[in-house]
N, C-alpha and C positions, 0 to 999 in steps of 0.2 A: 659225774662231773667232779673235776678237782676240787679238793677242799679250799684251795686259795681262791677259788671262783665261786664259792657258796653263796647261795641267794639269802640275803637278810631281809626277808619278805615283811613289809609294812601293811600288807594287803588285809582286808577283811578275810574272815573265814569263808565266806560265799564270794566266789569271784566269777565274773562272766567268762565265756570261751574266749573272747578277744584279748588276751594278754600274752605278753612275749615270755619265751623259754630261753634258757642257754643250752645250746648244743655244742659239747666239746667235740672238737675235730681231730682225729689221730693224725699225726704226720705221716706222709707217704714214705714207705721204706725206700731206700737207694735202689734206682733202677725199676721201681714199680710202675706199672702202666697207669695212667691216670684213671681215677675213679670219682665218679660225681657223689655216689652215695645219697643220693637224694638231696644234696644240699641247696640245689637252687629253691626246690619246693620249702625247704625248711625256712629259707630267707624269704621267700614270697608270701609265706604264711605270716611272717611278723616275728620270725626267731632270730636270735643272734648267734653266730657261729663263733665259739671261742677256741683259741689255740693257747695253751698254756705258755709254751716257750716261743720266744720270738723267732720266726722263720726268717726274717729279713736279715741279712749278714752285714750287720752294723760293726765297724771295727771300733775297739776301745778307744783309739785316737778320735775318730770321728764323733763317738758318743760323748767324750770330754769336751770336744769342741761345741757340740750342741748344748750342753749342759751350761757352757760358760755364756751363751748368748743371752742377750736382754732385748726385749722388745717394750717400748713405751705402752703403757696403758691407756694412753690417749691417741687420738688421731683417727684417720679414715678407716685405716685397714685393722679388721679385728684380729687377724693373724698373719704371720709370714707365709707368704703363697707362692708356689712355683707355678707358672702357666705354661703347660707343655707346647700349646699350639703356638705360642709366641717365644717359647724358650727364654722367659723372662721371669725376674723374681720382683715381688712387691712387698711392702710392710717393713722394709729393714731400716727406714728412717736414714739416720746419719752413719749407719755402720760402715767401716773402713771398707774400700773397694776389695782388697784382698780377701777380707772375712766373708764379705757378700759373695764373692765368686766361689769361695769353698762352700759355703752353705747352699748356694744353687746347684753345685756339684752333687752334695749329699742328696738333696731333695729330689733331684732328677733322677738320680739312681734309684731312691725310693720309688719314685712314680713308675719307672719302667719295671723294677721287680715286682710291684703290685700288679701291673698289668699281666706279667708273665705268671705269677702265682695264681691269679684268679683263672688265667686261661687254661692252666695245667689242672687246677682243682674243680672248675665249672666250665668245661669246654663248650657247652651249647651258649654260653653268653660272649666267648671270644669273637672279636671282630664285630659284635653287634653293639658296640658301645662308643661313646665319646670319652676320651680320657681328659678329664676336667681338672681342675686344680688339686696340686697337693700342698699341704700346709703343715707348717711347725708351731706348735702351740707351747711356747715357753713360760707363759703367764701362769700363776696360780688361779685356779677358778673359783675358790672359796673367796666369797665377799668381793669378787672381782666387780669394778664399777663399769656400768654400762647403761644405756638408756633401757627403758623397760622391754621393749620389742627385741632389743639386740642382746638380753641378757640370757646367759647358757643354763642357769640354776633353774629356770621355770620351764615346766613340761611342755613339749611342742613336737610337731612334725616340721621336717624341713622343707622350705620353699625358697627359691632365690630370685630376689628382686630384678638382678640384671642378667640372668641366664635362664629364660623360660624353657622348659623341658616338653611341652606339648604332649603330656602324658607319659614320657619316657621316666625311667625310675632312677632314684637317687640312691646309689649303692656306695657305701664308705667302708674303707679299711683303715683301722686305727691299730697304733702300737703304743704302749706306754714304754717310753725309754728311761722314766725316772729310775734311778737304782735303788731307792729306798722306799717310795711311797706309792700306794695304789691309786689308781684314777677311779672315783665313785660316781656312779650314775644312779639315776632312779628311771624306771619305765612304768608307764601306766597302760591303759588300754591301747590296743593297736588302732590304726586309722579305720579300720571296718566299724570297729565298735563306736569310736568317736563320730564318725560321720552319721551314723544312724541316730545319734543323740542330739548333735548340734548342727548338722548341715543346713537345715531349714532355717535355723536361728541365724546362722551366719549370712544365709541368703543364696539360694540355689540359682546358678546361672541360668538366664532365659534362653530359649532356643534362638539362635542367630546373633547372640550378643558376642561381643569381642572384636568386631569391625575386621572381616577377613580382608577388605580392600586395602585399609591401612595397614593389616599385618603384612600383606605381600609388599606394599611399599616400603615399610620398615626394613623387611628382609633384604630388599634389594638394595637399600641405602646403608644396611649393616647397623640398623639402631634396633638392639635387642629388646629393649624395653616395651617398644611400641608392637614387637610381634608376639605379645602374651596371647595365649588363646584363653577362652573363658575358664578352662581348667586351670591355667596358671594364675590368672587373676583370683579366683576362689581360693586356691590354696595358699596364696599370700594372705587373703583375709582370714582364712582359717589359722594360720600360724600366728598372726597377732591376737586373733580372738582368744585363742588358748592362753597366751601369756598374760593379756589383759583380764581375763576372767578370774578374778580373786577366789570365787567360790569353788570353781573347778582346781584351781591350784592348791586350795585347802583340803578339799574332800575327795579328790581323785584317788583312784587306787594307786598306791605307791609300792613298787618293788624295787629294792635297793640291790646293786651289784657292785662288787668292787674288783676291778680288773688289776691283778698285781703286777709289780715290776717285770718287764720284759714280756708280758703277754700281749695277744694281738686279738681284735675281735671285728667282725665284719656284720653289718646289717643294712637293710634299707631304711634309711632315715626318714623317708616320706610314709613309712608304715609304721614303724617303731616310734612311739611316742617317748620321748626322752629329755633327761635334764642332766647336767654334770655338776654335781654338788662340790667336788674338790678334785684336785689333780694338777700337775704341774709337769711339762716336758712330754709332749704327746706328738707322734707323726699321724697323718691322716691323708689318703687319698680318696678322691670322689671319681665315680665313674657314672655316666648318664646312660643306663642300659635301655636299649630299644623296648618299647613295650610290647612289641611283636616277638620278642625272644623269650617271653615269659612261659614257664611251665605250667604256671597257674593263672592264665591271663584274667580270670574273674576276680583275683586278689589284688589287681592293680588299682591304686586310688581311682584313676580315671574311670574304670569300669564300675568301681563301687559308686561312684558319684553320678554316672550315666544311668545305672539302674534306679537311683533314687530319683533323678530328674526326668527320665524318660528320653533323653535325647542326646546326640552327640556333643562333646565339649571341646573337641580339637579336630584338625582335619587328618 
């Protein structure tokens, strides 16, 4: 591993097996054939792929433009987001139309690049995902004001209130475009270990829960929140449970990682429990990868939960 990505571990000497590792990924030589190198398995196990040098071709002009952008720390939108399915930008507030158009162009290019990059490096996933939102995160994360369950500095696994996944996976590609400061994360146990410890306390979904009839009606009407599966409902509760659990936040295993300027990292954030302690100016692209595309389907959070509860949690 690169010295710049050295783990600063705050974990006890004795750790469970269910913790994330950093896996450095070498760039592909020009003209080389695509190689998976077991990257899908690394991701699905709960590890983080790390590229020390930014593979996204961001011009200095575009970087300077991004670094000059501001976003209010208040309001509905947590980040500035590009929505590929709608070709629309949100979270810009009162930004001048010309600047909003340029920002949309940069985020669209990043979104398209991320899809091609993953297709090249992990071809078994290609075409088996939904390209979800791309985001720009210009606000300093340290001491950022937010309601408890929206705070990024508390360890959690991701779940989306308005975009249920029905067991598909949340894969995210991050780039730190800050020219001077690293982005600092902590990770704790992976979902596999956390579910064994806390799933019953959170509340295992009952067989038949979730309202299939209402779910089908909601899909037909385009109402995403109502089409949550029992899995999605559990993951939202689990996300909030971890953030609201002060004993967990105080006592959980903590591995600290610093992603230096210009670096890229990729992980399944529904598997890697994570928190962002500090950092400003980052790009991110989310993919919802089909659970049927997994190299290790038994490591999918939905399969982990189904083993615990003994019945299916999504269609």
